Biopython code that builds the backbone (N, CA, C, O; Angstrom):
import numpy as np
from Bio.PDB.StructureBuilder import StructureBuilder

atoms = [
    (1, "MET", "N", (-24.293, 23.433, -4.716)),
    (1, "MET", "CA", (-24.181, 23.175, -3.354)),
    (1, "MET", "C", (-22.783, 22.495, -3.365)),
    (1, "MET", "O", (-22.375, 21.721, -4.230)),
    (2, "THR", "N", (-21.904, 23.050, -1.905)),
    (2, "THR", "CA", (-20.887, 22.677, -2.022)),
    (2, "THR", "C", (-20.762, 21.678, -0.651)),
    (2, "THR", "O", (-21.350, 21.931, 0.400)),
    (3, "GLN", "N", (-20.075, 20.750, -0.815)),
    (3, "GLN", "CA", (-19.948, 19.288, -0.107)),
    (3, "GLN", "C", (-19.327, 19.828, 1.314)),
    (3, "GLN", "O", (-18.266, 20.425, 1.135)),
    (4, "SER", "N", (-19.783, 19.749, 2.811)),
    (4, "SER", "CA", (-18.829, 19.802, 3.718)),
    (4, "SER", "C", (-18.044, 18.494, 3.825)),
    (4, "SER", "O", (-18.447, 17.380, 3.491)),
    (5, "LEU", "N", (-16.719, 18.852, 4.405)),
    (5, "LEU", "CA", (-15.870, 17.956, 4.681)),
    (5, "LEU", "C", (-16.168, 17.218, 6.098)),
    (5, "LEU", "O", (-16.606, 17.832, 7.071)),
    (6, "PRO", "N", (-15.821, 15.552, 6.100)),
    (6, "PRO", "CA", (-16.207, 15.057, 7.333)),
    (6, "PRO", "C", (-15.543, 15.372, 8.483)),
    (6, "PRO", "O", (-14.462, 15.961, 8.479)),
    (7, "LEU", "N", (-16.324, 14.892, 9.821)),
    (7, "LEU", "CA", (-15.575, 15.580, 11.058)),
    (7, "LEU", "C", (-14.822, 14.347, 11.226)),
    (7, "LEU", "O", (-15.152, 13.197, 10.938)),
    (8, "ILE", "N", (-13.811, 14.769, 11.716)),
    (8, "ILE", "CA", (-12.476, 14.011, 12.137)),
    (8, "ILE", "C", (-12.133, 13.850, 13.525)),
    (8, "ILE", "O", (-12.068, 14.826, 14.272)),
    (9, "ALA", "N", (-11.926, 12.759, 13.886)),
    (9, "ALA", "CA", (-11.372, 12.461, 15.336)),
    (9, "ALA", "C", (-9.956, 12.056, 15.231)),
    (9, "ALA", "O", (-9.509, 11.363, 14.317)),
    (10, "VAL", "N", (-9.315, 12.501, 16.164)),
    (10, "VAL", "CA", (-8.230, 12.500, 16.443)),
    (10, "VAL", "C", (-7.982, 11.791, 17.584)),
    (10, "VAL", "O", (-8.330, 12.328, 18.635)),
    (11, "ILE", "N", (-7.432, 10.644, 17.638)),
    (11, "ILE", "CA", (-7.065, 9.668, 19.496)),
    (11, "ILE", "C", (-5.303, 9.195, 19.358)),
    (11, "ILE", "O", (-4.559, 8.447, 18.724)),
    (12, "ASP", "N", (-5.301, 9.880, 20.079)),
    (12, "ASP", "CA", (-3.993, 9.591, 20.855)),
    (12, "ASP", "C", (-3.347, 10.146, 21.989)),
    (12, "ASP", "O", (-3.833, 11.099, 22.598)),
    (13, "ASP", "N", (-2.272, 9.600, 22.306)),
    (13, "ASP", "CA", (-2.192, 9.874, 24.193)),
    (13, "ASP", "C", (-1.294, 10.767, 24.331)),
    (13, "ASP", "O", (-1.042, 11.340, 25.392)),
    (14, "ASP", "N", (-0.629, 10.989, 23.046)),
    (14, "ASP", "CA", (0.474, 12.319, 23.205)),
    (14, "ASP", "C", (-0.186, 13.743, 22.942)),
    (14, "ASP", "O", (-0.321, 14.100, 21.771)),
    (15, "LEU", "N", (-0.598, 14.562, 23.967)),
    (15, "LEU", "CA", (-1.189, 15.923, 23.866)),
    (15, "LEU", "C", (-0.532, 16.563, 22.786)),
    (15, "LEU", "O", (-1.299, 17.316, 22.186)),
    (16, "SER", "N", (1.064, 16.516, 22.146)),
    (16, "SER", "CA", (1.275, 17.406, 21.451)),
    (16, "SER", "C", (1.072, 17.041, 19.929)),
    (16, "SER", "O", (0.947, 18.012, 19.182)),
    (17, "VAL", "N", (1.012, 15.584, 19.263)),
    (17, "VAL", "CA", (0.663, 14.940, 18.808)),
    (17, "VAL", "C", (-1.255, 15.608, 18.473)),
    (17, "VAL", "O", (-1.622, 16.218, 17.469)),
    (18, "ARG", "N", (-1.769, 15.375, 19.189)),
    (18, "ARG", "CA", (-3.277, 15.648, 19.326)),
    (18, "ARG", "C", (-3.599, 17.254, 19.046)),
    (18, "ARG", "O", (-4.577, 17.604, 18.385)),
    (19, "GLU", "N", (-2.807, 18.033, 19.537)),
    (19, "GLU", "CA", (-2.865, 19.553, 19.199)),
    (19, "GLU", "C", (-2.822, 20.196, 18.076)),
    (19, "GLU", "O", (-3.467, 21.183, 17.724)),
    (20, "SER", "N", (-1.551, 19.227, 17.195)),
    (20, "SER", "CA", (-0.557, 19.536, 15.958)),
    (20, "SER", "C", (-1.500, 19.334, 14.737)),
    (20, "SER", "O", (-1.630, 20.034, 13.733)),
    (21, "LEU", "N", (-2.262, 17.920, 15.187)),
    (21, "LEU", "CA", (-3.138, 17.063, 14.036)),
    (21, "LEU", "C", (-4.202, 18.082, 14.203)),
    (21, "LEU", "O", (-4.505, 18.607, 13.132)),
    (22, "LEU", "N", (-4.989, 18.600, 15.442)),
    (22, "LEU", "CA", (-6.329, 19.303, 15.204)),
    (22, "LEU", "C", (-5.910, 20.603, 14.673)),
    (22, "LEU", "O", (-6.847, 21.145, 14.087)),
    (23, "ASP", "N", (-4.583, 21.453, 14.674)),
    (23, "ASP", "CA", (-4.313, 22.653, 14.176)),
    (23, "ASP", "C", (-4.084, 22.339, 12.606)),
    (23, "ASP", "O", (-4.541, 23.080, 11.736)),
    (24, "LEU", "N", (-3.581, 21.555, 12.414)),
    (24, "LEU", "CA", (-3.601, 20.765, 10.676)),
    (24, "LEU", "C", (-4.531, 20.770, 9.950)),
    (24, "LEU", "O", (-4.597, 21.243, 8.815)),
    (25, "LEU", "N", (-5.671, 20.009, 10.819)),
    (25, "LEU", "CA", (-6.926, 19.525, 10.313)),
    (25, "LEU", "C", (-7.882, 20.872, 9.979)),
    (25, "LEU", "O", (-8.439, 21.228, 8.940)),
    (26, "GLU", "N", (-7.829, 21.375, 11.133)),
    (26, "GLU", "CA", (-8.548, 22.706, 11.176)),
    (26, "GLU", "C", (-8.354, 23.854, 10.016)),
    (26, "GLU", "O", (-9.212, 24.518, 9.435)),
    (27, "VAL", "N", (-6.998, 23.853, 9.893)),
    (27, "VAL", "CA", (-6.391, 24.951, 8.964)),
    (27, "VAL", "C", (-6.491, 24.284, 7.350)),
    (27, "VAL", "O", (-6.385, 24.996, 6.351)),
    (28, "SER", "N", (-6.723, 22.727, 7.295)),
    (28, "SER", "CA", (-6.901, 22.285, 5.768)),
    (28, "SER", "C", (-8.769, 22.434, 6.124)),
    (28, "SER", "O", (-9.285, 21.623, 5.355)),
    (29, "GLY", "N", (-9.534, 22.907, 6.689)),
    (29, "GLY", "CA", (-10.971, 23.107, 6.428)),
    (29, "GLY", "C", (-11.564, 22.169, 7.478)),
    (29, "GLY", "O", (-12.538, 22.596, 8.098)),
    (30, "TYR", "N", (-11.080, 20.878, 7.775)),
    (30, "TYR", "CA", (-11.857, 19.982, 8.521)),
    (30, "TYR", "C", (-12.093, 20.158, 9.427)),
    (30, "TYR", "O", (-11.147, 20.642, 10.049)),
    (31, "PRO", "N", (-13.560, 19.942, 10.370)),
    (31, "PRO", "CA", (-13.799, 19.816, 11.649)),
    (31, "PRO", "C", (-12.923, 18.794, 12.276)),
    (31, "PRO", "O", (-12.749, 17.878, 11.473)),
    (32, "ALA", "N", (-12.379, 18.619, 13.263)),
    (32, "ALA", "CA", (-12.206, 17.832, 13.987)),
    (32, "ALA", "C", (-12.055, 18.037, 15.957)),
    (32, "ALA", "O", (-11.987, 19.039, 16.669)),
    (33, "VAL", "N", (-12.055, 16.625, 16.243)),
    (33, "VAL", "CA", (-12.248, 16.795, 18.333)),
    (33, "VAL", "C", (-10.902, 15.958, 18.315)),
    (33, "VAL", "O", (-10.304, 15.511, 17.336)),
    (34, "THR", "N", (-10.538, 15.854, 19.863)),
    (34, "THR", "CA", (-9.630, 14.948, 19.769)),
    (34, "THR", "C", (-10.191, 14.352, 20.951)),
    (34, "THR", "O", (-11.271, 14.643, 21.463)),
    (35, "TYR", "N", (-9.224, 13.349, 21.402)),
    (35, "TYR", "CA", (-9.677, 12.136, 22.310)),
    (35, "TYR", "C", (-7.959, 11.819, 22.755)),
    (35, "TYR", "O", (-7.077, 12.192, 21.982)),
    (36, "SER", "N", (-7.631, 11.154, 23.973)),
    (36, "SER", "CA", (-6.618, 10.833, 24.950)),
    (36, "SER", "C", (-6.529, 9.636, 24.509)),
    (36, "SER", "O", (-5.435, 9.154, 24.215)),
    (37, "SER", "N", (-7.614, 8.999, 24.400)),
    (37, "SER", "CA", (-7.502, 7.620, 24.778)),
    (37, "SER", "C", (-8.942, 6.586, 23.978)),
    (37, "SER", "O", (-10.099, 7.004, 23.980)),
    (38, "ALA", "N", (-8.608, 5.491, 23.476)),
    (38, "ALA", "CA", (-9.600, 4.834, 23.045)),
    (38, "ALA", "C", (-10.764, 5.011, 23.683)),
    (38, "ALA", "O", (-11.820, 5.273, 23.107)),
    (39, "GLN", "N", (-10.616, 4.867, 24.990)),
    (39, "GLN", "CA", (-11.777, 4.639, 26.142)),
    (39, "GLN", "C", (-12.685, 5.979, 26.131)),
    (39, "GLN", "O", (-13.916, 5.961, 26.139)),
    (40, "ASP", "N", (-11.890, 7.129, 26.112)),
    (40, "ASP", "CA", (-12.394, 8.330, 26.252)),
    (40, "ASP", "C", (-13.197, 8.472, 24.771)),
    (40, "ASP", "O", (-14.264, 9.079, 24.859)),
    (41, "PHE", "N", (-12.927, 8.122, 23.781)),
    (41, "PHE", "CA", (-13.623, 7.813, 22.271)),
    (41, "PHE", "C", (-15.276, 7.089, 22.435)),
    (41, "PHE", "O", (-16.353, 7.364, 21.904)),
    (42, "LEU", "N", (-14.770, 5.864, 23.623)),
    (42, "LEU", "CA", (-15.929, 5.126, 22.903)),
    (42, "LEU", "C", (-17.211, 5.608, 24.180)),
    (42, "LEU", "O", (-18.352, 5.261, 23.872)),
    (43, "VAL", "N", (-17.099, 6.189, 25.230)),
    (43, "VAL", "CA", (-18.185, 7.130, 25.734)),
    (43, "VAL", "C", (-18.333, 8.287, 25.470)),
    (43, "VAL", "O", (-19.057, 8.959, 26.205)),
    (44, "SER", "N", (-17.684, 8.891, 24.320)),
    (44, "SER", "CA", (-17.847, 10.320, 23.381)),
    (44, "SER", "C", (-19.161, 10.179, 23.169)),
    (44, "SER", "O", (-19.619, 9.122, 22.734)),
    (45, "PRO", "N", (-20.146, 11.561, 23.542)),
    (45, "PRO", "CA", (-21.556, 11.819, 23.137)),
    (45, "PRO", "C", (-21.348, 12.105, 21.572)),
    (45, "PRO", "O", (-22.453, 12.384, 21.108)),
    (46, "THR", "N", (-20.220, 12.148, 20.442)),
    (46, "THR", "CA", (-20.181, 12.627, 19.421)),
    (46, "THR", "C", (-19.377, 11.200, 18.439)),
    (46, "THR", "O", (-18.922, 11.237, 17.296)),
    (47, "MET", "N", (-19.437, 10.191, 19.284)),
    (47, "MET", "CA", (-18.904, 9.249, 18.405)),
    (47, "MET", "C", (-19.919, 8.755, 17.314)),
    (47, "MET", "O", (-19.450, 7.787, 16.716)),
    (48, "SER", "N", (-21.184, 9.125, 16.864)),
    (48, "SER", "CA", (-22.107, 8.946, 16.108)),
    (48, "SER", "C", (-21.630, 9.848, 14.951)),
    (48, "SER", "O", (-21.896, 9.636, 13.768)),
    (49, "GLU", "N", (-21.069, 10.636, 15.310)),
    (49, "GLU", "CA", (-20.848, 11.785, 14.215)),
    (49, "GLU", "C", (-19.212, 11.570, 13.460)),
    (49, "GLU", "O", (-18.559, 12.175, 12.611)),
    (50, "ILE", "N", (-19.128, 11.042, 13.831)),
    (50, "ILE", "CA", (-17.221, 10.910, 13.324)),
    (50, "ILE", "C", (-17.638, 10.172, 12.336)),
    (50, "ILE", "O", (-18.367, 9.182, 12.388)),
    (51, "GLN", "N", (-16.933, 10.912, 11.011)),
    (51, "GLN", "CA", (-16.795, 10.546, 9.878)),
    (51, "GLN", "C", (-15.547, 9.941, 9.306)),
    (51, "GLN", "O", (-15.470, 9.542, 8.144)),
    (52, "CYS", "N", (-14.584, 9.895, 10.173)),
    (52, "CYS", "CA", (-12.960, 9.445, 9.855)),
    (52, "CYS", "C", (-12.371, 9.462, 11.089)),
    (52, "CYS", "O", (-12.617, 10.449, 11.784)),
    (53, "LEU", "N", (-11.487, 8.417, 11.639)),
    (53, "LEU", "CA", (-10.578, 8.370, 12.578)),
    (53, "LEU", "C", (-8.753, 8.748, 12.404)),
    (53, "LEU", "O", (-8.062, 8.171, 11.563)),
    (54, "VAL", "N", (-8.501, 9.230, 12.841)),
    (54, "VAL", "CA", (-7.161, 9.378, 13.110)),
    (54, "VAL", "C", (-6.633, 8.916, 14.117)),
    (54, "VAL", "O", (-6.845, 9.505, 15.176)),
    (55, "LEU", "N", (-5.863, 7.835, 14.111)),
    (55, "LEU", "CA", (-5.876, 6.596, 15.265)),
    (55, "LEU", "C", (-4.763, 6.373, 15.646)),
    (55, "LEU", "O", (-4.083, 5.778, 14.811)),
    (56, "ASP", "N", (-4.133, 6.670, 16.843)),
    (56, "ASP", "CA", (-2.853, 5.787, 17.047)),
    (56, "ASP", "C", (-2.915, 4.283, 17.452)),
    (56, "ASP", "O", (-3.968, 3.839, 17.909)),
    (57, "ILE", "N", (-1.898, 3.541, 17.309)),
    (57, "ILE", "CA", (-1.599, 2.533, 17.105)),
    (57, "ILE", "C", (-1.175, 2.043, 18.601)),
    (57, "ILE", "O", (-1.706, 1.181, 19.301)),
    (58, "SER", "N", (-0.373, 2.631, 18.788)),
    (58, "SER", "CA", (0.058, 2.544, 20.201)),
    (58, "SER", "C", (-0.135, 3.008, 21.444)),
    (58, "SER", "O", (0.796, 3.418, 22.137)),
    (59, "MET", "N", (-1.262, 2.984, 21.797)),
    (59, "MET", "CA", (-1.236, 3.917, 23.153)),
    (59, "MET", "C", (-1.699, 3.003, 24.338)),
    (59, "MET", "O", (-2.171, 1.917, 24.001)),
    (60, "PRO", "N", (-1.623, 3.331, 25.896)),
    (60, "PRO", "CA", (-1.919, 2.731, 26.939)),
    (60, "PRO", "C", (-3.365, 2.089, 26.807)),
    (60, "PRO", "O", (-4.218, 2.663, 26.129)),
    (61, "GLY", "N", (-3.619, 0.961, 27.424)),
    (61, "GLY", "CA", (-4.847, 0.829, 27.215)),
    (61, "GLY", "C", (-5.317, -0.089, 26.466)),
    (61, "GLY", "O", (-4.780, -1.171, 26.231)),
    (62, "MET", "N", (-6.568, 0.391, 25.971)),
    (62, "MET", "CA", (-6.815, 0.005, 24.392)),
    (62, "MET", "C", (-5.965, 0.537, 23.210)),
    (62, "MET", "O", (-5.818, 1.756, 23.128)),
    (63, "ASN", "N", (-5.480, -0.149, 22.431)),
    (63, "ASN", "CA", (-4.658, 0.211, 21.312)),
    (63, "ASN", "C", (-5.419, 0.353, 20.237)),
    (63, "ASN", "O", (-6.485, -0.229, 20.035)),
    (64, "GLY", "N", (-4.844, 1.185, 19.480)),
    (64, "GLY", "CA", (-5.516, 1.685, 18.012)),
    (64, "GLY", "C", (-6.322, 0.363, 17.111)),
    (64, "GLY", "O", (-7.392, 0.521, 16.522)),
    (65, "VAL", "N", (-5.693, -0.698, 17.150)),
    (65, "VAL", "CA", (-5.947, -1.740, 16.520)),
    (65, "VAL", "C", (-7.283, -2.293, 17.239)),
    (65, "VAL", "O", (-8.353, -2.530, 16.680)),
    (66, "ASP", "N", (-6.989, -2.434, 18.536)),
    (66, "ASP", "CA", (-8.326, -3.265, 19.590)),
    (66, "ASP", "C", (-8.977, -2.134, 19.359)),
    (66, "ASP", "O", (-9.951, -2.487, 18.693)),
    (67, "LEU", "N", (-9.037, -0.672, 19.551)),
    (67, "LEU", "CA", (-10.386, 0.263, 19.331)),
    (67, "LEU", "C", (-11.438, -0.150, 18.204)),
    (67, "LEU", "O", (-12.633, -0.431, 18.287)),
    (68, "ASN", "N", (-10.311, -0.064, 16.809)),
    (68, "ASN", "CA", (-11.364, -0.706, 15.707)),
    (68, "ASN", "C", (-11.725, -1.704, 15.778)),
    (68, "ASN", "O", (-12.845, -1.694, 15.268)),
    (69, "LEU", "N", (-11.428, -2.911, 16.197)),
    (69, "LEU", "CA", (-11.955, -3.941, 16.221)),
    (69, "LEU", "C", (-13.150, -4.390, 17.095)),
    (69, "LEU", "O", (-13.907, -5.345, 16.927)),
    (70, "GLU", "N", (-13.111, -3.022, 18.525)),
    (70, "GLU", "CA", (-14.579, -2.657, 19.436)),
    (70, "GLU", "C", (-15.134, -2.425, 18.385)),
    (70, "GLU", "O", (-15.653, -3.413, 17.866)),
    (71, "LEU", "N", (-15.292, -0.884, 17.518)),
    (71, "LEU", "CA", (-16.142, -0.489, 16.782)),
    (71, "LEU", "C", (-16.982, -1.741, 16.103)),
    (71, "LEU", "O", (-18.172, -1.970, 16.320)),
    (72, "LYS", "N", (-16.162, -2.457, 15.284)),
    (72, "LYS", "CA", (-16.688, -3.259, 14.383)),
    (72, "LYS", "C", (-17.357, -4.424, 15.097)),
    (72, "LYS", "O", (-18.185, -5.104, 14.491)),
    (73, "ARG", "N", (-17.115, -4.616, 16.041)),
    (73, "ARG", "CA", (-17.809, -5.949, 16.776)),
    (73, "ARG", "C", (-19.079, -5.121, 17.397)),
    (73, "ARG", "O", (-20.060, -5.801, 17.697)),
    (74, "ARG", "N", (-19.128, -3.936, 17.576)),
    (74, "ARG", "CA", (-20.648, -2.956, 17.848)),
    (74, "ARG", "C", (-21.281, -2.537, 16.779)),
    (74, "ARG", "O", (-22.409, -2.047, 16.733)),
    (75, "LYS", "N", (-20.409, -2.772, 15.755)),
    (75, "LYS", "CA", (-21.347, -2.611, 14.567)),
    (75, "LYS", "C", (-21.259, -1.178, 13.890)),
    (75, "LYS", "O", (-22.027, -0.744, 13.031)),
    (76, "VAL", "N", (-20.160, -0.528, 14.455)),
    (76, "VAL", "CA", (-19.787, 0.869, 14.150)),
    (76, "VAL", "C", (-18.856, 1.089, 13.030)),
    (76, "VAL", "O", (-17.696, 1.021, 13.437)),
    (77, "TYR", "N", (-18.922, 1.275, 12.041)),
    (77, "TYR", "CA", (-17.850, 1.421, 10.762)),
    (77, "TYR", "C", (-17.326, 2.926, 10.599)),
    (77, "TYR", "O", (-17.871, 3.814, 9.943)),
    (78, "ILE", "N", (-16.504, 2.985, 11.118)),
    (78, "ILE", "CA", (-15.908, 4.357, 10.556)),
    (78, "ILE", "C", (-14.551, 4.348, 10.006)),
    (78, "ILE", "O", (-13.676, 3.788, 10.667)),
    (79, "PRO", "N", (-14.166, 5.061, 8.536)),
    (79, "PRO", "CA", (-12.923, 4.794, 8.106)),
    (79, "PRO", "C", (-11.765, 5.120, 9.217)),
    (79, "PRO", "O", (-11.917, 5.860, 10.188)),
    (80, "VAL", "N", (-10.573, 4.405, 8.864)),
    (80, "VAL", "CA", (-9.736, 4.753, 9.954)),
    (80, "VAL", "C", (-8.418, 5.047, 9.307)),
    (80, "VAL", "O", (-8.258, 4.164, 8.464)),
    (81, "VAL", "N", (-7.563, 5.733, 9.301)),
    (81, "VAL", "CA", (-6.388, 6.190, 9.250)),
    (81, "VAL", "C", (-5.051, 6.168, 10.675)),
    (81, "VAL", "O", (-4.680, 7.018, 11.484)),
    (82, "PHE", "N", (-4.722, 4.957, 10.446)),
    (82, "PHE", "CA", (-3.583, 4.659, 11.634)),
    (82, "PHE", "C", (-2.486, 5.177, 11.255)),
    (82, "PHE", "O", (-2.006, 5.137, 10.123)),
    (83, "MET", "N", (-1.955, 5.803, 12.432)),
    (83, "MET", "CA", (-0.306, 6.340, 12.301)),
    (83, "MET", "C", (0.482, 5.698, 13.859)),
    (83, "MET", "O", (0.047, 5.267, 14.927)),
    (84, "THR", "N", (1.677, 5.901, 13.337)),
    (84, "THR", "CA", (2.698, 5.198, 14.537)),
    (84, "THR", "C", (3.649, 5.662, 14.415)),
    (84, "THR", "O", (3.975, 6.041, 13.291)),
    (85, "GLY", "N", (4.527, 5.841, 15.538)),
    (85, "GLY", "CA", (6.030, 6.033, 15.797)),
    (85, "GLY", "C", (6.652, 5.290, 16.124)),
    (85, "GLY", "O", (7.808, 5.516, 16.483)),
    (86, "HIS", "N", (6.001, 3.889, 16.119)),
    (86, "HIS", "CA", (7.061, 2.700, 16.502)),
    (86, "HIS", "C", (6.385, 1.525, 15.508)),
    (86, "HIS", "O", (5.246, 1.334, 15.080)),
    (87, "ALA", "N", (7.609, 0.871, 15.371)),
    (87, "ALA", "CA", (7.706, -0.240, 14.371)),
    (87, "ALA", "C", (7.584, -1.613, 15.224)),
    (87, "ALA", "O", (8.457, -2.282, 15.777)),
    (88, "GLN", "N", (6.053, -1.803, 15.119)),
    (88, "GLN", "CA", (5.551, -2.985, 15.778)),
    (88, "GLN", "C", (4.997, -3.869, 14.886)),
    (88, "GLN", "O", (3.797, -4.040, 14.670)),
    (89, "ASP", "N", (5.978, -4.448, 14.357)),
    (89, "ASP", "CA", (5.275, -5.311, 12.808)),
    (89, "ASP", "C", (3.872, -6.053, 13.026)),
    (89, "ASP", "O", (3.220, -6.278, 12.006)),
    (90, "ALA", "N", (3.301, -6.490, 14.365)),
    (90, "ALA", "CA", (2.406, -7.398, 14.521)),
    (90, "ALA", "C", (0.991, -5.960, 14.336)),
    (90, "ALA", "O", (0.097, -5.812, 13.503)),
    (91, "LEU", "N", (1.316, -5.322, 15.290)),
    (91, "LEU", "CA", (-0.078, -4.602, 14.931)),
    (91, "LEU", "C", (-0.206, -3.425, 13.853)),
    (91, "LEU", "O", (-1.225, -2.800, 13.559)),
    (92, "ILE", "N", (1.475, -3.240, 13.186)),
    (92, "ILE", "CA", (1.429, -2.314, 11.694)),
    (92, "ILE", "C", (0.794, -3.407, 10.847)),
    (92, "ILE", "O", (-0.111, -2.906, 10.181)),
    (93, "ASN", "N", (0.909, -4.547, 10.648)),
    (93, "ASN", "CA", (0.328, -5.359, 9.700)),
    (93, "ASN", "C", (-1.349, -5.817, 9.773)),
    (93, "ASN", "O", (-1.997, -6.258, 8.823)),
    (94, "GLU", "N", (-1.797, -5.606, 11.025)),
    (94, "GLU", "CA", (-2.923, -5.650, 11.363)),
    (94, "GLU", "C", (-3.701, -4.599, 10.953)),
    (94, "GLU", "O", (-4.716, -4.795, 10.283)),
    (95, "ALA", "N", (-3.205, -3.102, 11.400)),
    (95, "ALA", "CA", (-3.478, -1.753, 10.784)),
    (95, "ALA", "C", (-3.447, -1.631, 9.068)),
    (95, "ALA", "O", (-4.288, -0.978, 8.451)),
    (96, "LYS", "N", (-2.835, -2.038, 8.712)),
    (96, "LYS", "CA", (-2.910, -2.129, 7.706)),
    (96, "LYS", "C", (-3.737, -2.751, 6.549)),
    (96, "LYS", "O", (-3.961, -2.259, 5.443)),
    (97, "ARG", "N", (-4.119, -3.883, 7.030)),
    (97, "ARG", "CA", (-5.225, -4.639, 6.811)),
    (97, "ARG", "C", (-6.513, -3.959, 6.938)),
    (97, "ARG", "O", (-7.476, -4.120, 6.189)),
    (98, "ALA", "N", (-6.439, -3.094, 8.069)),
    (98, "ALA", "CA", (-8.266, -2.270, 8.353)),
    (98, "ALA", "C", (-7.787, -0.645, 7.631)),
    (98, "ALA", "O", (-8.395, 0.242, 8.231)),
    (99, "GLY", "N", (-7.118, -0.233, 6.820)),
    (99, "GLY", "CA", (-6.803, 1.103, 6.374)),
    (99, "GLY", "C", (-5.481, 1.225, 5.981)),
    (99, "GLY", "O", (-4.621, 0.371, 5.769)),
    (100, "THR", "N", (-5.463, 2.656, 5.907)),
    (100, "THR", "CA", (-4.113, 3.072, 5.750)),
    (100, "THR", "C", (-2.815, 3.530, 7.086)),
    (100, "THR", "O", (-3.340, 3.881, 8.143)),
    (101, "CYS", "N", (-1.874, 3.536, 7.080)),
    (101, "CYS", "CA", (-1.114, 3.343, 8.441)),
    (101, "CYS", "C", (0.024, 4.456, 7.941)),
    (101, "CYS", "O", (0.889, 4.337, 7.074)),
    (102, "LEU", "N", (-0.256, 5.436, 8.696)),
    (102, "LEU", "CA", (1.064, 6.483, 8.485)),
    (102, "LEU", "C", (2.209, 6.585, 9.719)),
    (102, "LEU", "O", (1.957, 6.595, 10.924)),
    (103, "PHE", "N", (3.503, 6.655, 9.102)),
    (103, "PHE", "CA", (4.281, 6.925, 10.028)),
    (103, "PHE", "C", (4.632, 8.107, 10.728)),
    (103, "PHE", "O", (5.059, 9.080, 10.106)),
    (104, "LYS", "N", (4.499, 8.122, 11.932)),
    (104, "LYS", "CA", (5.220, 9.870, 12.526)),
    (104, "LYS", "C", (6.595, 9.925, 12.352)),
    (104, "LYS", "O", (7.249, 8.981, 12.796)),
    (105, "PRO", "N", (7.261, 10.985, 11.706)),
    (105, "PRO", "CA", (6.298, 12.027, 11.514)),
    (105, "PRO", "C", (5.842, 12.073, 9.761)),
    (105, "PRO", "O", (6.481, 11.626, 8.808)),
    (106, "PHE", "N", (4.801, 12.626, 9.766)),
    (106, "PHE", "CA", (4.414, 12.595, 8.276)),
    (106, "PHE", "C", (3.747, 13.871, 7.586)),
    (106, "PHE", "O", (3.418, 14.802, 8.321)),
    (107, "ALA", "N", (3.583, 13.939, 6.533)),
    (107, "ALA", "CA", (3.618, 15.250, 5.946)),
    (107, "ALA", "C", (2.043, 15.797, 5.968)),
    (107, "ALA", "O", (1.230, 15.003, 5.495)),
    (108, "GLY", "N", (1.567, 16.953, 6.419)),
    (108, "GLY", "CA", (0.171, 17.134, 6.490)),
    (108, "GLY", "C", (-0.608, 16.657, 4.776)),
    (108, "GLY", "O", (-1.799, 16.480, 4.520)),
    (109, "ARG", "N", (0.325, 16.582, 4.063)),
    (109, "ARG", "CA", (-0.558, 16.622, 2.767)),
    (109, "ARG", "C", (-0.930, 14.945, 2.855)),
    (109, "ARG", "O", (-2.044, 14.681, 2.402)),
    (110, "ASP", "N", (-0.207, 13.878, 3.335)),
    (110, "ASP", "CA", (-0.322, 12.557, 3.431)),
    (110, "ASP", "C", (-1.149, 12.361, 4.119)),
    (110, "ASP", "O", (-1.993, 11.499, 3.873)),
    (111, "LEU", "N", (-1.166, 13.082, 5.171)),
    (111, "LEU", "CA", (-2.379, 13.037, 6.316)),
    (111, "LEU", "C", (-3.833, 13.025, 5.412)),
    (111, "LEU", "O", (-4.575, 12.054, 5.265)),
    (112, "LYS", "N", (-4.026, 14.504, 4.810)),
    (112, "LYS", "CA", (-5.221, 14.546, 3.909)),
    (112, "LYS", "C", (-5.116, 13.836, 3.115)),
    (112, "LYS", "O", (-6.150, 13.193, 3.296)),
    (113, "GLU", "N", (-4.462, 13.214, 1.970)),
    (113, "GLU", "CA", (-4.596, 12.442, 1.442)),
    (113, "GLU", "C", (-5.346, 10.946, 1.960)),
    (113, "GLU", "O", (-6.318, 10.341, 1.510)),
    (114, "ALA", "N", (-4.583, 10.711, 2.910)),
    (114, "ALA", "CA", (-4.920, 9.460, 3.463)),
    (114, "ALA", "C", (-6.894, 9.484, 4.120)),
    (114, "ALA", "O", (-7.760, 8.672, 3.796)),
    (115, "ILE", "N", (-7.012, 10.365, 4.814)),
    (115, "ILE", "CA", (-8.319, 11.110, 4.725)),
    (115, "ILE", "C", (-9.094, 10.858, 3.872)),
    (115, "ILE", "O", (-9.946, 10.002, 4.112)),
    (116, "GLN", "N", (-9.070, 11.434, 2.742)),
    (116, "GLN", "CA", (-9.418, 11.299, 1.557)),
    (116, "GLN", "C", (-10.151, 10.131, 1.022)),
    (116, "GLN", "O", (-11.304, 9.887, 0.667)),
    (117, "GLU", "N", (-8.625, 9.286, 1.135)),
    (117, "GLU", "CA", (-8.902, 7.897, 0.407)),
    (117, "GLU", "C", (-10.072, 6.771, 1.627)),
    (117, "GLU", "O", (-10.930, 5.946, 1.314)),
    (118, "ALA", "N", (-9.656, 7.171, 2.839)),
    (118, "ALA", "CA", (-10.311, 6.154, 3.534)),
    (118, "ALA", "C", (-11.931, 6.828, 3.672)),
    (118, "ALA", "O", (-12.843, 6.059, 3.978)),
    (119, "VAL", "N", (-12.187, 8.111, 3.460)),
    (119, "VAL", "CA", (-13.306, 8.233, 3.581)),
    (119, "VAL", "C", (-14.322, 7.529, 2.017)),
    (119, "VAL", "O", (-15.475, 7.098, 1.984)),
    (120, "ALA", "N", (-13.342, 7.665, 0.959)),
    (120, "ALA", "CA", (-14.279, 7.527, -0.063)),
    (120, "ALA", "C", (-14.194, 5.911, -0.287)),
    (120, "ALA", "O", (-14.893, 5.473, -1.200)),
    (121, "ARG", "N", (-13.403, 4.978, 0.462)),
    (121, "ARG", "CA", (-13.752, 3.663, 0.725)),
    (121, "ARG", "C", (-15.047, 3.406, 1.255)),
    (121, "ARG", "O", (-15.581, 2.387, 0.816)),
    (122, "LYS", "N", (-15.822, 4.215, 2.263)),
    (122, "LYS", "CA", (-16.656, 3.691, 3.189)),
    (122, "LYS", "C", (-17.795, 3.244, 2.878)),
    (122, "LYS", "O", (-18.531, 2.773, 3.744)),
]
sb = StructureBuilder()
sb.init_structure("model")
sb.init_model(0)
sb.init_chain("A")
sb.init_seg("    ")
for serial, (resi, resn, name, xyz) in enumerate(atoms, 1):
    if name == "N":
        sb.init_residue(resn, " ", resi, " ")
    sb.init_atom(name, np.array(xyz, "f"), 0.0, 1.0, " ", f" {name:<3s}", serial, name[0])
structure = sb.get_structure()
């Protein structure tokens, strides 16, 4: 029996990042959905199906670290791979405590490895 790959949610306010990561994940065989904000994800009917988040740290409104904290407050535990293009030490340190943090731009291989590690930690 073949084990299916986890459903991945990409949450990033940058449309080009969402589109490129969606393409990369789908080519790699991962089913994936995208959201433009933490708030959109929190009201999504598919939130309960997500098995890993690829989450931008710096977003307007609720940032990625705050979304992760909100999910924990709601007792929703989803493995997270954080990503950032900005060096904000405090947020990056918080993200690293919660999971893996990739720095944009990163290689597709690095993302796939980070997702595999995050899902295995669950």
